[in-house]
C-alpha positions as CSV (number, residue, x, y, z in Angstrom):
1,M,40.9,0.7,106.9
2,T,39.3,-2.4,104.8
3,V,41.7,-5.6,104.7
4,A,40.6,-8.7,102.5
5,G,37.1,-7.4,102.5
6,R,37.1,-6.6,106.2
7,T,36.6,-3.4,107.6
8,L,39.1,-3.0,110.8
9,A,38.8,-0.4,113.7
10,R,40.5,2.6,113.5
11,A,42.9,2.6,117.1
12,P,41.7,5.7,119.0
13,R,44.4,8.2,119.2
14,A,46.5,9.0,122.2
15,P,45.8,12.2,123.6
16,V,47.9,14.8,122.9
17,P,49.3,16.5,125.8
18,R,48.6,20.1,126.5
19,L,49.4,22.7,128.7
20,R,46.4,23.6,131.0
21,W,46.2,27.0,130.6
22,A,43.2,27.3,133.3
23,M,45.8,26.3,136.1
24,L,48.1,29.3,135.3
25,L,45.0,32.0,135.5
26,P,45.7,32.5,139.8
27,L,49.3,33.6,138.5
28,A,47.6,36.3,136.1
29,G,46.8,38.6,138.7
30,P,50.0,39.1,140.8
31,A,51.8,39.2,137.5
32,A,49.6,41.8,136.4
33,F,50.0,43.7,140.1
34,L,54.1,43.4,139.7
35,A,53.6,44.9,136.1
36,L,51.7,47.7,137.0
37,W,54.2,48.4,140.0
38,W,57.6,47.9,137.7
39,A,55.9,50.3,135.2
40,V,55.0,52.9,138.0
41,S,58.4,52.9,139.4
42,A,60.4,52.7,136.3
43,A,58.3,55.6,135.1
44,H,59.2,57.6,137.9
45,V,55.2,58.6,138.9
46,V,56.6,58.4,142.3
47,R,60.0,59.0,143.7
48,A,62.2,56.1,144.1
49,V,62.9,57.0,147.3
50,L,59.1,56.3,148.3
51,L,58.4,53.3,145.7
52,P,61.2,51.0,145.0
53,S,60.9,48.7,142.0
54,P,59.5,45.0,142.8
55,F,62.4,43.3,141.7
56,E,64.3,45.4,144.6
57,T,62.0,44.9,147.3
58,L,61.5,41.3,146.7
59,G,65.5,40.7,146.6
60,Y,65.5,42.8,149.9
61,L,62.6,40.5,151.3
62,G,64.3,37.1,150.3
63,D,67.6,38.9,152.1
64,A,65.7,40.0,155.5
65,F,64.7,36.8,155.9
66,V,67.8,34.7,155.3
67,H,70.2,37.1,156.9
68,G,68.2,39.5,158.9
69,T,65.1,39.5,161.5
70,L,62.1,39.5,158.8
71,G,61.4,35.4,159.6
72,A,61.5,35.7,163.1
73,D,59.0,38.9,163.1
74,T,56.9,36.9,160.8
75,V,56.8,34.0,163.6
76,V,56.2,36.6,166.0
77,T,52.8,38.0,164.6
78,L,51.9,34.4,163.5
79,T,52.5,33.0,167.1
80,R,50.2,36.2,168.6
81,T,47.3,35.3,165.7
82,L,47.2,31.8,166.2
83,L,46.7,32.5,170.1
84,A,44.1,34.8,169.7
85,F,42.3,32.8,167.0
86,A,42.6,29.8,169.4
87,I,41.5,31.8,172.0
88,G,38.2,32.9,170.5
89,A,37.2,29.7,168.6
90,V,37.1,27.8,171.7
91,L,35.1,30.1,173.6
92,G,33.0,31.5,170.4
93,V,31.9,27.7,169.0
94,P,30.3,26.2,172.1
95,I,28.8,29.9,173.5
96,G,27.6,30.4,169.9
97,V,25.9,26.9,169.3
98,A,24.3,27.1,173.4
99,F,22.9,30.3,172.0
100,G,21.7,29.5,168.7
101,S,20.0,26.4,170.6
102,N,18.0,28.9,172.8
103,E,16.7,31.4,170.2
104,R,14.9,33.4,173.5
105,L,18.5,33.1,175.5
106,Y,20.1,34.4,172.0
107,R,17.4,37.3,171.5
108,S,18.2,38.5,175.2
109,V,21.9,39.3,174.3
110,E,21.8,40.2,170.5
111,F,21.8,43.8,171.1
112,L,25.2,43.5,173.1
113,I,26.5,40.9,170.5
114,D,25.6,43.1,167.2
115,F,27.1,46.4,169.2
116,F,30.6,45.1,169.9
117,R,30.8,43.3,166.3
118,S,29.9,46.5,164.8
119,T,32.2,48.5,166.7
120,P,35.7,48.6,165.2
121,A,38.1,47.1,167.0
122,S,41.2,50.2,166.9
123,A,38.2,51.7,168.9
124,L,38.8,49.4,171.7
125,I,42.4,49.6,171.9
126,P,42.3,52.5,174.5
127,L,39.9,50.0,176.5
128,F,42.2,47.3,176.5
129,I,45.2,48.9,177.5
130,L,43.5,50.0,180.6
131,F,43.3,46.8,181.6
132,F,45.9,45.2,180.5
133,G,48.8,47.1,179.7
134,I,51.1,47.6,177.0
135,T,52.0,44.3,176.7
136,D,51.6,41.1,174.5
137,V,48.4,40.0,176.2
138,N,46.4,42.9,174.9
139,K,47.3,42.5,171.4
140,I,46.2,38.8,171.9
141,A,43.2,39.7,174.4
142,I,41.7,42.2,171.6
143,A,42.4,39.9,168.9
144,G,40.8,37.3,170.3
145,F,37.9,39.0,171.6
146,S,37.1,40.2,167.9
147,V,37.7,36.8,166.9
148,F,35.3,35.6,169.9
149,L,32.5,37.7,168.6
150,I,32.7,36.6,164.7
151,V,32.7,32.9,165.8
152,M,30.0,32.9,168.2
153,F,27.7,35.0,165.9
154,N,28.4,32.4,163.0
155,S,28.0,29.5,164.9
156,A,24.5,30.6,166.6
157,Y,23.4,31.9,163.3
158,G,24.2,28.4,161.9
159,V,22.5,26.3,164.5
160,M,19.0,28.8,164.1
161,N,19.0,28.3,160.5
162,A,19.2,24.4,160.6
163,R,17.6,22.6,158.1
164,K,13.9,22.4,159.5
165,S,13.4,18.8,157.0
166,R,16.0,17.1,158.8
167,L,14.7,18.5,162.3
168,L,11.3,17.3,161.5
169,A,12.9,13.8,160.1
170,A,14.8,13.5,163.5
171,R,11.9,14.0,165.4
172,V,9.8,11.8,163.4
173,M,12.4,8.7,164.1
174,G,12.1,9.7,168.0
175,A,15.0,11.1,168.4
176,S,15.4,13.1,171.9
177,R,16.2,16.3,172.4
178,F,19.7,15.6,173.3
179,Q,20.1,13.7,170.3
180,I,18.5,16.2,167.8
181,F,21.1,19.0,169.6
182,R,24.1,17.0,168.9
183,D,23.6,14.8,165.8
184,V,21.5,17.3,163.9
185,L,22.0,21.2,165.0
186,V,25.5,20.7,165.7
187,Y,26.4,19.2,162.3
188,E,24.2,21.7,160.6
189,S,26.1,24.5,162.0
190,L,29.4,23.5,160.9
191,P,29.3,25.2,158.0
192,Q,28.2,28.5,158.8
193,T,30.6,28.1,162.0
194,F,34.0,27.7,159.7
195,V,32.7,31.0,157.8
196,G,32.9,32.5,161.1
197,L,36.3,30.6,161.5
198,R,37.8,32.0,158.6
199,N,36.5,35.5,159.0
200,G,38.3,35.3,162.5
201,I,41.6,34.0,161.4
202,S,41.7,37.1,159.0
203,T,40.1,39.2,161.6
204,A,43.0,38.5,164.1
205,L,45.8,38.9,161.7
206,V,44.6,42.3,161.1
207,I,43.9,43.5,164.6
208,V,47.5,42.0,165.4
209,V,49.3,43.8,162.6
210,V,47.2,46.9,163.8
211,A,47.8,46.4,167.6
212,E,51.9,45.8,166.7
213,M,51.6,48.9,165.1
214,F,50.0,51.4,167.6
215,I,50.4,49.5,170.9
216,G,53.9,49.4,172.2
217,S,55.9,46.7,170.1
218,D,59.8,46.0,169.2
219,Q,58.7,42.9,167.3
220,G,56.3,41.9,164.3
221,L,55.6,42.6,160.9
222,G,53.0,45.8,162.5
223,H,56.1,46.9,164.2
224,R,58.7,46.7,161.5
225,I,55.8,48.3,158.7
226,I,55.0,51.6,161.4
227,E,59.1,51.6,161.7
228,G,59.9,51.5,158.2
229,E,57.7,54.5,157.5
230,Q,58.6,56.6,160.1
231,I,62.4,56.3,159.3
232,L,61.4,55.7,155.8
233,H,63.2,52.5,155.5
234,V,60.4,51.6,152.5
235,N,62.2,48.4,151.2
236,D,61.6,47.0,155.0
237,M,58.2,48.4,154.9
238,Y,57.0,47.1,151.5
239,A,58.8,43.7,152.1
240,S,56.8,43.6,155.2
241,I,53.5,44.5,154.0
242,L,54.0,41.9,151.3
243,V,54.7,39.1,153.9
244,A,51.7,40.2,156.2
245,G,49.5,39.9,152.8
246,M,50.7,36.3,151.8
247,L,50.4,35.0,155.2
248,G,47.0,36.4,155.2
249,Y,46.3,34.6,152.2
250,A,48.0,31.2,153.5
251,L,45.9,31.0,156.3
252,N,42.8,31.8,154.2
253,V,43.8,29.2,151.9
254,L,44.4,26.7,154.9
255,F,40.8,27.2,156.1
256,M,39.3,26.7,152.6
257,L,41.0,23.3,152.2
258,A,40.0,22.2,156.0
259,D,36.4,23.5,154.9
260,K,36.0,21.1,151.9
261,R,37.7,18.1,153.1
262,L,36.0,18.3,157.0
263,I,32.4,19.5,155.8
264,H,32.2,17.7,152.3
265,W,28.3,17.3,152.9
266,N,27.5,21.0,153.0
267,G,25.1,21.5,150.3
268,K,23.7,18.4,150.0
C-alpha cells in the first residue's frame, strides 16, 4: 500500500486455523476395523450367534464394566501381569548387566539362555504345574520366567554392544573399571534394556491370559474368554478379547512414553 509517496509494509495475515488431519490418522485403523466387522456382521457372512455386531459388543462391554464383573477380571489380569513383569525385570536387569560386562561368563550360559528363550512358554506350563500346582503363583511364575529371559538377554546385549568410542574416551580420561561400568556400560545398555522391558510387559500379558485360559482359574480375562467360547456367550468372549487388546496397547504406549522421556539421549 502507498500513502503520500511512501510504501507501507502489509501486516502479516493471521494464520487460518485448520484441522490437523494427521492427528486423526491413528483412528483410521480402528475405524476401518470396526467398519469391516460391521459389514461382515450385517451381511450375515458369519451367523449372528457367532459374530455379533461391533456396536452390540461394545454396548455389552460398557454394561459389563459398569454392572458386571469385567472390570474386576481386568484388574486381576493386570495385577498378575504387573507382578510377573516386576519379578522378571528386577531379576533380569542386574543379571543381564553382569553377564554383559563379562563376555566369557555370558558365552558360558548363552546356550541355556537361547534354549529357554526359544522354547514356547506354553510348552513349559505342565512343568510349572508340577512345581507350583494350579494356583495364582503358577501363572505369575511362568510369565515372570519368560519376562526374566527377555529382559536379561536385552540388558546383556546392550552392555556388550556399548559404543567403543565412549569406552575409549572414558579410559583415556583415566576412569576406573568400576566408573566405566557404572557411568558408561550401564547407561549404554539402557536403550536396549527398555526394548526388553517393552517386549517383556507384552509377553507377560500374553502368557498370563493364556495361563488363565488353560490353568484352573475362576477370574481374569483369559478365564472369561475361554468360558465365553465354551458356553457360546460370544458377546462376553469378544468383549474380553477387546479389553485384553486395549490393555496390552495401553501398557505398550506407557513404556514408549517412558522410553522417550527417560532415555532421551538415545541415538545422540
